[in-house]
gemmi code that builds the backbone of each chain (N, CA, C; Angstrom):
import gemmi

chains = {
    "A": [
        ("MET", (125.865, 21.971, -56.281), (125.971, 22.663, -57.540), (124.435, 22.776, -58.083)),
        ("LEU", (123.694, 21.691, -57.931), (122.238, 21.637, -57.858), (121.509, 22.760, -57.202)),
        ("LEU", (122.085, 22.716, -55.779), (121.107, 23.598, -54.888), (121.520, 25.093, -55.460)),
        ("VAL", (122.614, 25.445, -55.644), (123.048, 26.765, -56.291), (122.328, 27.064, -57.448)),
        ("THR", (122.007, 26.033, -58.403), (121.453, 26.233, -59.722), (120.074, 26.542, -59.435)),
        ("GLY", (119.453, 25.798, -58.454), (117.912, 25.696, -58.201), (117.592, 26.951, -57.620)),
        ("LEU", (118.337, 27.219, -56.751), (118.213, 28.628, -55.822), (118.330, 29.937, -56.889)),
        ("GLY", (119.087, 29.815, -57.632), (119.684, 30.754, -58.744), (118.214, 30.999, -59.628)),
        ("LEU", (117.747, 29.811, -60.131), (116.511, 29.725, -61.088), (115.478, 30.361, -60.209)),
        ("ALA", (115.322, 30.017, -59.022), (114.232, 30.443, -58.235), (114.294, 31.909, -57.963)),
        ("LEU", (115.475, 32.555, -57.704), (115.479, 33.908, -57.353), (115.519, 34.816, -58.632)),
        ("LEU", (116.232, 34.359, -59.774), (116.708, 35.169, -60.756), (115.882, 34.969, -62.161)),
        ("TRP", (115.482, 33.681, -62.104), (114.935, 33.089, -63.754), (113.353, 33.317, -63.569)),
        ("ALA", (112.816, 32.530, -62.482), (111.413, 32.413, -62.280), (110.744, 33.730, -62.132)),
        ("PRO", (109.611, 33.831, -62.996), (108.687, 35.081, -62.875), (108.304, 35.313, -61.471)),
        ("GLU", (108.076, 36.670, -61.146), (107.521, 37.064, -59.773), (106.192, 36.994, -59.998)),
        ("ASP", (105.551, 36.334, -58.625), (104.139, 36.315, -58.728), (103.236, 37.589, -58.619)),
        ("ALA", (102.219, 37.561, -59.338), (101.543, 38.847, -59.391), (100.966, 39.237, -58.153)),
        ("ASP", (100.284, 38.276, -57.496), (99.505, 38.582, -56.098), (100.540, 38.710, -55.034)),
        ("GLN", (101.517, 37.947, -54.866), (102.446, 37.793, -53.603), (103.702, 38.492, -53.714)),
        ("GLY", (103.908, 38.778, -54.811), (105.410, 39.541, -55.126), (106.604, 38.523, -54.819)),
        ("PRO", (107.508, 39.163, -54.176), (109.113, 38.407, -54.066), (108.717, 37.069, -52.962)),
        ("SER", (107.713, 37.499, -52.132), (107.947, 36.368, -51.077), (107.209, 35.082, -51.649)),
        ("GLN", (106.734, 35.017, -52.857), (106.232, 34.006, -53.225), (107.198, 32.819, -53.683)),
        ("ARG", (108.620, 33.452, -53.906), (109.746, 32.700, -54.211), (109.964, 31.652, -53.075)),
        ("ILE", (109.542, 31.964, -52.012), (109.686, 30.949, -50.856), (109.231, 29.572, -51.198)),
        ("PHE", (108.258, 29.617, -51.904), (107.733, 28.199, -52.386), (108.554, 27.571, -52.689)),
        ("TYR", (109.781, 27.922, -53.603), (110.779, 26.988, -54.091), (111.828, 26.243, -52.968)),
        ("ILE", (111.700, 26.769, -51.943), (112.527, 26.276, -50.835), (111.426, 25.328, -49.968)),
        ("HIS", (110.329, 26.126, -49.671), (109.324, 25.495, -48.747), (108.782, 24.186, -49.309)),
        ("VAL", (108.185, 24.145, -50.308), (107.490, 22.866, -50.672), (108.705, 21.759, -51.049)),
        ("PRO", (110.023, 21.986, -51.828), (110.852, 20.854, -51.994), (111.291, 20.445, -50.350)),
        ("VAL", (111.469, 21.268, -49.629), (111.908, 20.849, -48.285), (110.789, 19.915, -47.655)),
        ("ALA", (109.455, 20.265, -47.755), (108.301, 19.722, -47.377), (108.443, 18.044, -47.813)),
        ("LEU", (108.693, 18.188, -49.231), (108.273, 17.026, -49.773), (109.558, 16.142, -49.316)),
        ("THR", (110.751, 16.613, -49.205), (111.983, 15.919, -48.995), (111.830, 15.132, -47.621)),
        ("ALA", (111.058, 15.942, -46.503), (110.644, 15.532, -45.318), (109.761, 14.171, -45.560)),
        ("TYR", (108.913, 14.283, -46.423), (107.867, 13.188, -46.469), (108.671, 12.000, -47.296)),
        ("ALA", (109.600, 12.236, -48.062), (110.417, 11.026, -48.496), (111.311, 10.631, -47.452)),
        ("CYS", (112.042, 11.440, -46.654), (112.846, 10.924, -45.529), (112.097, 9.960, -44.699)),
        ("PHE", (110.764, 10.398, -44.217), (109.955, 9.686, -43.423), (109.426, 8.206, -44.095)),
        ("GLY", (109.243, 8.542, -45.272), (108.738, 7.226, -46.283), (109.705, 6.348, -46.358)),
        ("TRP", (111.192, 6.725, -46.397), (112.188, 5.885, -46.395), (112.363, 5.182, -45.188)),
        ("ALA", (112.250, 6.042, -44.192), (112.447, 5.383, -42.658), (111.409, 4.474, -42.574)),
        ("ALA", (110.277, 4.346, -43.052), (108.988, 3.421, -42.804), (109.423, 2.076, -43.588)),
        ("TRP", (110.011, 2.367, -44.971), (110.444, 1.221, -45.654), (111.558, 0.498, -45.096)),
        ("LYS", (112.564, 1.006, -44.436), (113.713, 0.660, -43.946), (113.040, -0.190, -42.688)),
        ("ALA", (112.237, 0.369, -41.990), (111.465, -0.429, -40.745), (110.696, -1.473, -41.074)),
        ("PHE", (110.140, -1.384, -42.098), (109.427, -2.562, -42.579), (110.430, -3.842, -42.977)),
        ("ARG", (111.441, -3.508, -43.641), (112.332, -4.413, -43.996), (113.056, -5.067, -42.689)),
        ("LEU", (113.332, -4.244, -41.813), (113.758, -4.846, -40.499), (112.749, -5.835, -39.686)),
        ("LEU", (111.624, -5.538, -39.837), (110.336, -6.310, -39.334), (110.195, -7.509, -40.332)),
        ("TRP", (110.284, -7.330, -41.471), (109.919, -8.421, -42.248), (111.067, -9.463, -42.540)),
        ("LYS", (112.400, -8.868, -43.053), (113.236, -9.681, -43.415), (114.346, -9.844, -42.330)),
        ("GLY", (114.092, -9.039, -41.172), (115.062, -9.292, -39.935), (116.574, -8.700, -40.289)),
        ("ASP", (116.471, -7.730, -41.243), (117.697, -7.035, -41.544), (118.028, -6.055, -40.621)),
        ("GLU", (119.215, -6.345, -40.112), (119.759, -5.701, -38.660), (120.167, -4.272, -39.149)),
        ("ARG", (120.932, -4.051, -40.207), (121.415, -2.871, -40.819), (120.273, -1.860, -40.997)),
        ("ALA", (119.044, -2.363, -41.195), (117.826, -1.514, -41.665), (117.405, -0.422, -40.270)),
        ("ASP", (117.881, -1.049, -39.243), (117.435, -0.443, -38.054), (118.245, 1.235, -38.090)),
        ("LEU", (119.511, 1.315, -38.099), (120.423, 2.507, -38.167), (119.730, 3.281, -39.362)),
        ("GLU", (119.662, 2.440, -40.496), (119.144, 3.314, -41.910), (117.781, 3.996, -41.620)),
        ("SER", (117.067, 3.326, -40.734), (115.614, 4.004, -40.506), (115.827, 5.174, -39.699)),
        ("TYR", (116.539, 4.841, -38.491), (116.720, 5.730, -37.470), (117.411, 7.103, -38.400)),
        ("THR", (118.724, 6.732, -39.127), (119.000, 7.829, -39.772), (118.280, 8.682, -40.638)),
        ("ALA", (117.420, 8.173, -41.433), (116.045, 8.721, -42.075), (115.108, 9.489, -41.393)),
        ("VAL", (114.836, 9.109, -40.299), (114.022, 9.817, -39.293), (114.663, 11.007, -38.861)),
        ("HIS", (116.083, 11.051, -38.700), (116.967, 11.983, -38.033), (116.925, 13.039, -39.248)),
        ("ILE", (117.341, 12.820, -40.437), (117.257, 13.586, -41.452), (115.725, 14.304, -41.897)),
        ("GLY", (114.861, 13.578, -41.630), (113.495, 13.949, -41.891), (113.009, 14.913, -41.094)),
        ("VAL", (113.593, 14.770, -39.749), (112.968, 15.782, -38.719), (113.602, 17.053, -38.852)),
        ("ILE", (115.010, 16.998, -39.429), (115.701, 18.316, -39.603), (114.819, 19.036, -40.977)),
        ("PHE", (114.649, 18.360, -42.027), (113.613, 18.992, -42.943), (112.443, 19.113, -42.754)),
        ("GLY", (111.740, 18.502, -41.592), (110.583, 18.811, -41.168), (110.493, 20.165, -40.409)),
        ("LEU", (111.595, 20.460, -39.531), (111.957, 21.739, -38.842), (111.812, 22.929, -39.829)),
        ("LEU", (112.650, 22.647, -40.832), (112.877, 23.658, -42.084), (111.553, 24.071, -42.531)),
        ("THR", (110.987, 22.948, -42.904), (109.668, 23.371, -43.368), (108.750, 24.143, -42.614)),
        ("LEU", (108.586, 23.644, -41.239), (107.789, 24.888, -40.345), (108.273, 26.137, -40.136)),
        ("VAL", (109.808, 26.153, -40.542), (110.300, 27.506, -39.960), (110.151, 28.396, -41.457)),
        ("THR", (110.404, 27.591, -42.498), (110.255, 28.632, -44.037), (108.599, 28.563, -44.007)),
        ("GLY", (107.834, 27.830, -43.714), (106.395, 28.176, -43.974), (105.802, 29.249, -43.145)),
        ("SER", (106.341, 29.204, -41.755), (105.916, 30.160, -40.997), (106.340, 31.677, -41.503)),
        ("ILE", (107.365, 31.635, -42.019), (108.124, 32.942, -42.562), (107.181, 33.419, -43.599)),
        ("TRP", (106.784, 32.432, -44.483), (105.971, 32.599, -45.585), (104.675, 32.944, -45.150)),
        ("ALA", (104.075, 32.477, -44.104), (102.987, 32.587, -43.609), (102.499, 34.322, -42.818)),
        ("LYS", (103.945, 34.538, -42.272), (103.762, 35.942, -41.505), (103.476, 37.094, -42.884)),
        ("ILE", (104.364, 36.715, -43.998), (104.351, 37.930, -44.895), (102.776, 37.720, -45.759)),
        ("SER", (102.442, 36.495, -45.963), (101.371, 36.448, -46.735), (99.782, 36.622, -46.131)),
        ("TRP", (100.075, 36.022, -44.780), (98.415, 36.009, -44.012), (98.728, 37.107, -42.901)),
        ("GLY", (99.854, 37.427, -42.423), (99.882, 38.138, -41.333), (100.297, 37.451, -39.973)),
        ("VAL", (100.273, 36.105, -39.889), (100.398, 35.411, -38.749), (101.593, 34.659, -38.806)),
        ("TRP", (102.304, 34.158, -37.727), (103.348, 33.201, -38.018), (102.851, 31.574, -37.932)),
        ("TRP", (101.623, 31.564, -37.225), (101.175, 30.351, -37.368), (99.274, 30.632, -37.042)),
        ("THR", (98.806, 29.521, -37.768), (97.322, 29.518, -37.326), (96.921, 27.853, -37.141)),
        ("TRP", (95.939, 27.978, -36.027), (95.610, 26.604, -35.763), (94.424, 26.016, -36.552)),
        ("SER", (93.746, 27.141, -37.507), (92.666, 26.755, -38.109), (92.993, 25.979, -39.433)),
        ("GLU", (94.198, 26.003, -39.712), (94.441, 25.227, -41.026), (94.758, 23.922, -40.460)),
        ("ARG", (93.974, 22.845, -41.132), (94.366, 21.431, -40.960), (95.538, 21.000, -41.375)),
        ("GLN", (96.007, 21.441, -42.562), (97.175, 20.769, -43.129), (98.277, 21.335, -42.362)),
        ("LEU", (98.466, 22.559, -41.722), (99.373, 22.907, -40.728), (99.795, 22.228, -39.608)),
        ("VAL", (98.255, 21.850, -38.953), (98.307, 21.124, -37.738), (98.692, 19.528, -37.936)),
        ("LEU", (98.302, 19.090, -39.204), (98.596, 17.774, -39.433), (100.406, 17.460, -39.488)),
        ("PHE", (100.872, 18.605, -40.219), (102.455, 18.327, -40.344), (102.844, 18.783, -39.145)),
        ("LEU", (102.329, 19.432, -38.368), (103.116, 19.548, -36.892), (102.887, 18.286, -36.026)),
        ("ILE", (101.803, 17.588, -36.173), (101.566, 16.439, -35.768), (102.474, 15.529, -36.073)),
        ("LEU", (102.828, 15.388, -37.438), (103.679, 14.569, -38.112), (105.044, 14.839, -37.690)),
        ("PHE", (105.686, 16.092, -37.559), (106.866, 16.554, -36.951), (106.807, 16.055, -35.496)),
        ("LEU", (105.929, 16.227, -34.736), (106.116, 15.880, -33.420), (106.219, 14.515, -33.174)),
        ("PHE", (105.376, 13.783, -34.163), (105.296, 12.360, -33.774), (106.826, 11.716, -34.211)),
        ("TYR", (107.542, 12.063, -35.015), (108.711, 11.579, -35.503), (109.783, 12.053, -34.541)),
        ("SER", (109.510, 13.297, -33.941), (110.472, 14.069, -32.694), (110.544, 13.088, -31.798)),
        ("ALA", (109.151, 12.539, -31.452), (109.112, 11.612, -30.143), (109.971, 10.228, -30.386)),
        ("TYR", (110.064, 10.140, -31.644), (110.967, 8.790, -31.992), (112.124, 8.523, -31.274)),
        ("PHE", (112.931, 9.753, -31.229), (114.111, 9.741, -30.408), (113.944, 9.448, -28.873)),
        ("MET", (112.865, 10.061, -28.389), (112.680, 9.370, -26.814), (112.393, 8.215, -26.859)),
        ("LEU", (111.586, 7.657, -27.586), (111.343, 6.258, -27.386), (112.613, 5.578, -27.546)),
        ("ARG", (113.315, 5.883, -28.581), (114.593, 4.920, -28.758), (115.518, 5.111, -27.815)),
        ("TYR", (115.710, 6.291, -27.182), (116.876, 6.339, -26.046), (116.126, 5.919, -24.691)),
        ("SER", (114.781, 5.790, -24.854), (114.413, 5.301, -23.349), (114.509, 3.608, -23.282)),
        ("THR", (115.002, 2.923, -24.415), (115.343, 1.589, -24.026), (116.596, 1.220, -24.468)),
        ("GLU", (117.002, -0.003, -23.945), (118.485, -0.267, -24.075), (118.708, -0.872, -25.466)),
        ("PRO", (119.945, -0.501, -26.021), (120.281, -0.971, -27.392), (120.051, -2.558, -27.614)),
        ("GLY", (119.693, -2.740, -28.608), (119.540, -4.233, -28.800), (118.211, -4.665, -30.004)),
        ("PRO", (118.039, -5.664, -30.108), (117.019, -6.217, -30.984), (115.446, -5.723, -30.517)),
        ("ARG", (115.316, -5.645, -29.318), (114.103, -5.061, -28.635), (113.732, -3.721, -29.345)),
        ("ARG", (114.769, -2.691, -28.958), (114.995, -1.328, -29.120), (114.707, -1.140, -30.898)),
        ("ALA", (115.301, -2.138, -31.639), (115.385, -1.907, -33.170), (113.989, -2.149, -33.403)),
        ("ARG", (113.261, -3.377, -32.927), (111.775, -3.703, -33.369), (110.785, -2.551, -32.841)),
        ("THR", (110.847, -2.246, -31.681), (110.186, -1.053, -31.053), (110.244, 0.257, -31.945)),
        ("SER", (111.390, 0.648, -32.397), (111.677, 1.830, -33.198), (111.139, 1.578, -34.622)),
        ("ALA", (111.310, 0.194, -34.973), (110.696, 0.119, -36.412), (109.103, 0.258, -36.410)),
        ("VAL", (108.688, -0.388, -35.467), (107.120, -0.514, -35.659), (106.529, 1.089, -35.297)),
        ("TYR", (107.242, 2.033, -34.541), (106.965, 3.233, -34.586), (107.131, 4.069, -35.667)),
        ("ALA", (108.091, 3.696, -36.471), (108.307, 4.457, -37.839), (107.318, 3.952, -38.724)),
        ("LEU", (107.211, 2.603, -38.750), (106.384, 2.166, -39.580), (104.779, 2.729, -39.348)),
        ("PHE", (104.452, 2.906, -38.166), (103.225, 3.627, -37.813), (103.056, 4.881, -38.176)),
        ("GLY", (104.207, 5.606, -38.148), (104.211, 7.034, -38.602), (104.025, 7.175, -40.235)),
        ("ALA", (104.211, 6.090, -40.741), (103.748, 6.047, -42.471), (102.406, 6.467, -42.504)),
        ("VAL", (101.393, 5.969, -41.655), (100.229, 6.205, -41.955), (99.745, 7.901, -41.748)),
        ("LEU", (100.344, 8.504, -41.009), (100.278, 9.814, -41.135), (100.735, 10.449, -42.316)),
        ("LEU", (101.496, 9.850, -43.126), (102.266, 10.694, -44.173), (101.055, 10.831, -45.163)),
        ("PRO", (100.203, 9.914, -45.963), (99.294, 10.215, -46.752), (98.465, 11.165, -46.376)),
        ("VAL", (97.871, 10.976, -44.822), (96.875, 11.875, -44.253), (97.345, 13.443, -44.194)),
        ("SER", (98.446, 13.709, -43.938), (99.161, 14.886, -43.892), (99.331, 15.414, -45.532)),
        ("PHE", (99.958, 14.766, -46.441), (100.025, 14.909, -47.732), (98.434, 15.408, -48.389)),
        ("LEU", (97.590, 14.395, -48.324), (96.363, 14.432, -48.883), (95.418, 15.629, -48.257)),
        ("ALA", (95.643, 16.020, -47.080), (95.081, 17.047, -46.145), (95.213, 18.302, -46.835)),
        ("ILE", (96.096, 18.736, -47.754), (96.301, 20.002, -48.620), (95.395, 19.890, -49.701)),
        ("ARG", (94.801, 18.699, -50.117), (94.130, 18.467, -51.258), (92.717, 18.505, -50.805)),
        ("LEU", (92.486, 17.694, -49.661), (90.997, 17.481, -49.313), (90.521, 18.620, -48.326)),
        ("ALA", (91.389, 19.469, -47.722), (90.781, 20.519, -46.800), (90.135, 21.557, -47.424)),
        ("ASN", (89.232, 22.313, -46.852), (88.745, 23.443, -47.389), (89.806, 24.506, -47.256)),
        ("GLN", (90.100, 25.049, -48.553), (90.956, 26.052, -48.324), (90.689, 27.235, -47.685)),
        ("LEU", (91.491, 27.645, -46.483), (91.148, 28.961, -45.913), (92.067, 30.077, -46.398)),
        ("LEU", (93.289, 29.425, -46.035), (94.648, 30.455, -46.015), (95.485, 29.758, -46.862)),
        ("HIS", (96.091, 28.595, -46.537), (96.934, 27.729, -47.135), (96.683, 27.571, -48.598)),
        ("PRO", (97.831, 27.902, -49.461), (97.284, 27.860, -51.123), (96.818, 26.505, -51.412)),
        ("ALA", (96.225, 26.361, -52.276), (95.529, 25.030, -52.932), (96.813, 24.488, -53.695)),
        ("PRO", (96.781, 23.039, -53.813), (97.852, 22.301, -54.611), (97.974, 22.765, -55.949)),
        ("LEU", (99.286, 22.981, -56.143), (99.644, 23.498, -57.614), (99.907, 22.314, -58.675)),
        ("PHE", (99.739, 21.191, -58.188), (99.660, 20.066, -59.143), (98.002, 19.417, -59.149)),
        ("ASN", (97.474, 19.208, -60.341), (96.223, 18.634, -60.345), (96.078, 17.849, -61.419)),
        ("ARG", (94.626, 17.094, -61.695), (94.659, 16.225, -62.899), (95.097, 17.013, -64.335)),
        ("ASP", (95.068, 18.354, -64.283), (95.446, 18.808, -65.740), (96.824, 19.135, -65.600)),
        ("GLY", (97.507, 18.777, -64.640), (99.149, 19.325, -64.709), (99.497, 20.362, -63.787)),
        ("PRO", (100.682, 20.854, -63.904), (101.084, 22.003, -62.911), (100.312, 23.150, -63.284)),
        ("GLN", (99.858, 23.803, -62.162), (99.252, 25.020, -62.439), (100.184, 26.245, -62.289)),
        ("MET", (101.073, 26.260, -63.115), (102.120, 27.608, -62.873), (102.742, 27.351, -64.364)),
        ("SER", (103.558, 28.516, -64.555), (104.353, 28.584, -65.833), (105.411, 27.747, -66.087)),
        ("ALA", (105.919, 27.463, -67.281), (107.138, 26.366, -67.526), (108.215, 26.989, -66.591)),
        ("SER", (108.426, 28.070, -66.660), (109.840, 28.576, -65.883), (109.862, 28.209, -64.572)),
        ("MET", (108.607, 28.526, -64.097), (108.301, 28.381, -62.631), (108.273, 26.707, -62.085)),
        ("PHE", (107.840, 26.023, -63.033), (108.027, 24.484, -62.963), (109.127, 23.842, -62.995)),
        ("ILE", (109.920, 24.363, -63.917), (111.430, 23.640, -64.201), (112.176, 24.335, -62.789)),
        ("SER", (112.036, 25.523, -62.414), (112.760, 26.001, -61.106), (112.586, 25.202, -59.827)),
        ("PHE", (111.144, 24.829, -59.864), (110.390, 24.179, -58.669), (111.248, 22.463, -58.859)),
        ("CYS", (111.046, 22.159, -60.032), (111.947, 20.857, -60.177), (113.162, 20.600, -59.885)),
        ("VAL", (113.875, 21.876, -60.429), (115.410, 21.681, -60.046), (115.676, 21.653, -58.639)),
        ("CYS", (114.933, 22.673, -58.029), (115.171, 22.651, -56.345), (114.573, 21.535, -55.831)),
        ("LEU", (113.447, 20.765, -56.129), (113.076, 19.765, -55.692), (114.308, 18.494, -55.851)),
        ("VAL", (114.910, 18.372, -57.216), (115.903, 17.369, -57.130), (117.195, 17.885, -56.155)),
        ("ALA", (117.291, 18.968, -56.341), (118.420, 19.386, -55.376), (118.360, 19.294, -53.774)),
        ("MET", (117.050, 19.242, -53.586), (116.875, 19.287, -52.099), (116.758, 17.893, -51.670)),
        ("LEU", (116.290, 16.814, -52.629), (116.298, 15.313, -52.631), (117.776, 14.886, -52.327)),
        ("THR", (118.719, 15.589, -53.457), (120.110, 15.205, -53.403), (120.673, 15.669, -52.022)),
        ("LEU", (120.556, 16.871, -51.439), (120.940, 17.337, -50.260), (120.534, 16.284, -49.082)),
        ("ALA", (119.479, 16.008, -49.189), (118.972, 15.034, -48.093), (119.760, 13.522, -48.349)),
        ("GLY", (119.632, 13.115, -49.315), (120.567, 11.764, -49.675), (121.901, 12.014, -49.211)),
        ("ALA", (122.619, 13.158, -49.715), (124.070, 13.076, -49.384), (123.992, 13.195, -47.594)),
        ("LEU", (123.349, 13.924, -47.061), (123.282, 14.013, -45.601), (123.095, 12.598, -44.915)),
        ("TYR", (122.074, 12.139, -45.571), (121.807, 10.647, -44.887), (122.804, 9.771, -44.956)),
        ("LEU", (123.578, 9.705, -46.184), (124.849, 8.939, -46.313), (125.898, 9.181, -45.525)),
        ("ILE", (126.219, 10.410, -45.203), (127.086, 11.028, -44.295), (126.735, 10.669, -42.914)),
        ("GLU", (125.464, 10.934, -42.505), (125.104, 10.767, -41.120), (125.191, 9.175, -40.795)),
        ("LEU", (124.551, 8.236, -41.805), (124.818, 6.804, -41.833), (126.056, 6.144, -41.675)),
        ("THR", (126.901, 6.916, -42.382), (128.449, 6.336, -42.225), (129.033, 6.777, -40.959)),
        ("GLY", (128.637, 8.077, -40.647), (129.029, 8.534, -39.121), (128.908, 7.564, -38.175)),
        ("LYS", (127.433, 7.283, -38.127), (127.024, 6.499, -37.065), (127.420, 4.966, -37.248)),
        ("ARG", (127.696, 4.435, -38.362), (128.384, 3.143, -38.460), (130.150, 3.312, -37.933)),
        ("VAL", (130.583, 4.347, -38.337), (132.113, 4.404, -37.711), (132.053, 4.387, -36.075)),
        ("ASP", (130.777, 5.261, -35.614), (130.874, 5.436, -34.244), (130.740, 4.105, -33.525)),
        ("ALA", (129.819, 3.260, -34.064), (129.568, 1.879, -33.800), (130.732, 1.035, -33.663)),
        ("ARG", (131.708, 1.048, -34.780), (132.673, 0.285, -34.846), (133.848, 0.754, -33.523)),
        ("LEU", (133.807, 2.018, -33.652), (134.799, 2.639, -32.850), (134.582, 2.148, -31.416)),
        ("ARG", (133.081, 2.160, -30.953), (132.680, 1.622, -29.730), (133.112, 0.254, -29.530)),
        ("GLU", (133.173, -0.778, -30.490), (133.420, -2.109, -30.385), (135.013, -2.386, -30.203)),
        ("LEU", (135.853, -1.429, -30.953), (137.047, -1.512, -30.837), (137.632, -0.987, -29.672)),
        ("ARG", (136.842, 0.105, -28.903), (137.203, 0.626, -27.483), (137.064, -0.590, -26.404)),
        ("GLU", (135.901, -1.376, -26.667), (135.292, -2.397, -25.823), (136.699, -3.661, -25.819)),
        ("LEU", (136.985, -3.646, -27.118), (137.983, -4.639, -27.438), (139.496, -4.561, -26.615)),
        ("LEU", (139.762, -3.166, -26.733), (141.132, -2.643, -26.176), (140.908, -2.327, -24.707)),
        ("ALA", (139.690, -2.157, -24.098), (139.722, -1.824, -22.664), (140.041, -2.972, -21.795)),
    ],
    "B": [
        ("MET", (114.960, 47.642, -49.910), (114.442, 46.181, -49.809), (112.951, 46.306, -49.247)),
        ("SER", (111.877, 45.730, -50.113), (110.614, 45.776, -49.745), (110.373, 44.701, -48.414)),
        ("THR", (109.415, 44.579, -47.731), (109.148, 43.714, -46.797), (109.139, 42.299, -47.154)),
        ("GLY", (108.461, 42.085, -48.299), (108.482, 40.831, -49.121), (109.802, 40.255, -49.534)),
        ("GLU", (110.638, 41.180, -49.968), (112.206, 40.760, -50.021), (112.832, 40.315, -48.777)),
        ("LYS", (112.663, 40.975, -47.812), (113.113, 40.888, -46.391), (112.888, 39.338, -45.968)),
        ("TYR", (111.519, 39.137, -45.907), (111.022, 37.610, -45.698), (111.467, 36.708, -46.434)),
        ("LEU", (111.512, 36.879, -47.894), (111.973, 35.872, -48.650), (113.725, 35.739, -48.221)),
        ("ALA", (114.796, 36.871, -47.721), (115.832, 36.519, -47.764), (116.006, 35.573, -46.404)),
        ("ALA", (115.038, 36.085, -45.356), (115.008, 35.411, -44.106), (114.623, 33.770, -44.385)),
        ("ALA", (113.824, 33.480, -45.192), (113.646, 32.063, -45.591), (114.855, 31.334, -46.137)),
        ("TYR", (115.528, 32.155, -47.061), (116.706, 31.499, -47.675), (117.919, 31.483, -46.852)),
        ("LEU", (117.835, 32.223, -45.816), (119.050, 32.501, -44.814), (118.912, 31.181, -43.933)),
        ("VAL", (117.598, 31.070, -43.485), (117.377, 29.986, -42.643), (117.919, 28.627, -43.355)),
        ("LEU", (117.453, 28.270, -44.479), (118.009, 27.178, -45.126), (119.604, 27.184, -45.237)),
        ("PHE", (120.225, 28.374, -45.395), (121.635, 28.305, -45.611), (122.215, 28.176, -44.269)),
        ("ALA", (121.860, 28.566, -43.317), (122.160, 28.620, -41.900), (122.121, 27.053, -41.467)),
        ("ALA", (121.080, 26.376, -41.925), (120.881, 25.250, -41.374), (121.933, 24.051, -42.110)),
        ("VAL", (122.175, 24.370, -43.270), (123.096, 23.521, -44.078), (124.674, 23.900, -43.756)),
        ("LEU", (124.777, 24.908, -43.488), (126.261, 25.470, -42.592), (126.318, 24.834, -41.270)),
        ("LEU", (125.281, 24.986, -40.415), (125.481, 24.364, -39.162), (125.765, 22.838, -39.317)),
        ("TYR", (124.990, 21.942, -40.172), (125.200, 20.456, -40.474), (126.726, 20.437, -40.814)),
        ("VAL", (127.174, 21.278, -41.791), (128.649, 21.077, -42.198), (129.571, 21.222, -41.008)),
        ("VAL", (129.206, 22.240, -40.162), (130.156, 22.289, -38.921), (130.009, 21.010, -37.838)),
        ("LEU", (128.670, 20.713, -37.788), (128.761, 19.452, -36.892), (129.285, 18.221, -37.318)),
        ("ILE", (128.942, 18.069, -38.654), (129.995, 17.191, -39.342), (131.527, 17.280, -39.125)),
        ("ALA", (131.906, 18.321, -39.464), (133.443, 18.764, -39.251), (133.925, 18.404, -37.883)),
        ("LEU", (132.974, 18.646, -36.852), (133.524, 18.510, -35.216), (133.182, 16.972, -35.203)),
        ("LYS", (132.302, 16.329, -35.760), (132.372, 14.891, -35.529), (133.612, 14.144, -36.065)),
        ("VAL", (133.828, 14.486, -37.362), (135.085, 14.100, -37.993), (136.335, 13.985, -37.335)),
        ("THR", (136.456, 15.198, -36.698), (137.852, 15.726, -35.646), (137.783, 14.714, -34.611)),
        ("ARG", (136.502, 14.523, -33.829), (136.299, 13.658, -32.568), (136.716, 12.168, -33.180)),
        ("ILE", (136.182, 11.849, -34.246), (136.507, 10.511, -34.517), (138.087, 10.072, -35.167)),
        ("GLU", (138.643, 11.199, -35.595), (140.193, 11.202, -35.604), (140.846, 11.101, -34.352)),
        ("ARG", (140.420, 12.005, -33.411), (141.096, 11.865, -32.241), (140.897, 10.433, -31.513)),
        ("GLU", (139.649, 10.027, -31.479), (139.420, 8.512, -30.915), (140.328, 7.509, -31.620)),
        ("LEU", (140.504, 7.644, -32.987), (141.141, 6.696, -33.644), (142.722, 6.798, -33.244)),
        ("THR", (143.123, 7.961, -33.271), (144.539, 8.015, -32.679), (144.744, 7.560, -31.398)),
        ("GLU", (143.843, 7.757, -30.404), (143.926, 7.376, -29.089), (143.788, 5.752, -29.224)),
        ("LEU", (142.972, 5.163, -30.010), (142.824, 3.332, -30.153), (144.115, 3.123, -30.726)),
        ("ALA", (144.856, 3.641, -31.684), (145.966, 3.167, -32.341), (147.108, 3.053, -31.296)),
        ("ARG", (147.206, 4.149, -30.398), (148.211, 4.086, -29.398), (147.796, 2.937, -28.656)),
        ("LEU", (146.684, 2.782, -27.945), (146.404, 1.714, -27.304), (146.920, 0.299, -27.744)),
        ("ALA", (146.406, 0.097, -29.123), (146.752, -0.981, -29.556), (148.178, -1.295, -29.783)),
        ("LYS", (148.956, -0.116, -30.095), (150.409, -0.321, -29.927), (150.857, -0.585, -28.783)),
        ("GLU", (150.337, 0.033, -27.525), (151.005, -0.374, -26.437), (150.629, -1.852, -26.036)),
        ("ARG", (149.524, -2.446, -26.632), (149.215, -3.779, -26.331), (150.122, -4.699, -27.086)),
        ("THR", (150.199, -4.193, -28.146), (151.236, -5.215, -28.889), (152.787, -4.812, -28.854)),
        ("GLY", (153.069, -3.926, -28.094), (154.604, -3.579, -27.647), (155.315, -2.842, -28.874)),
        ("GLY", (154.413, -2.405, -29.718), (155.089, -1.625, -30.917), (155.568, -0.261, -30.504)),
    ],
}
model = gemmi.Model(1)
for chain_id, residues in chains.items():
    chain = gemmi.Chain(chain_id)
    for i, (resn, *xyz) in enumerate(residues, 1):
        res = gemmi.Residue()
        res.name, res.seqid = resn, gemmi.SeqId(i, " ")
        for name, pos in zip(("N", "CA", "C"), xyz):
            atom = gemmi.Atom()
            atom.name, atom.element = name, gemmi.Element(name[0])
            atom.pos, atom.b_iso = gemmi.Position(*pos), 0.0
            res.add_atom(atom)
        chain.add_residue(res)
    model.add_chain(chain)
structure = gemmi.Structure()
structure.add_model(model)
structure.setup_entities()
């Protein structure tokens, strides 16, 4: 419902941008999807930290699931960003924009998490190695996020939020906020479904071994 | 439909397709879990002689 409302507001209620025209409305999905990816990676790092600090074994699966959802949202960020870039800049991708390259590095870093995870045997060692890796990735989060603010703007738009508040009209800001909440809710729902699925799978495996 | 509108539609369709694909994958997973549970229940019944 939130997603439908958010997309409805973005497409029908928010005013059209004078410079970019209808393609600017990609902003209402591209930015929330990117922020959701950051949130997922941040959550994965927090769960990894809990595993290493408190030895909470459940946190391993939670961290893994958060990375899983984060990578999906990261891929969506890259795809929607490429579509927006093509219509705005005339290219699908440019290596001259630091923030794009940093986001790609972040995405590839977390994609490599799966290779690391599945190259070791299940158990406490794998859980700890994966947790250290997920936690290390958290260092890239502020770098990637702040790159948009610190980099010299060539093509990528300047951040729409600064010390003076949002640099957009009230209707645009409300539409953006609804889309962001919708995207975070969607990610939360997918995270819970995925986590439950993985836990059920683990229980089934145990049951199969008992009955074998 | 202008070029801008076509690209806008493409971006929204990507998101819609991703959500749809995820729902299909979850449905397949639930079906697999149900099948495995049925099989395990049958095995458990055989073990207990039920």
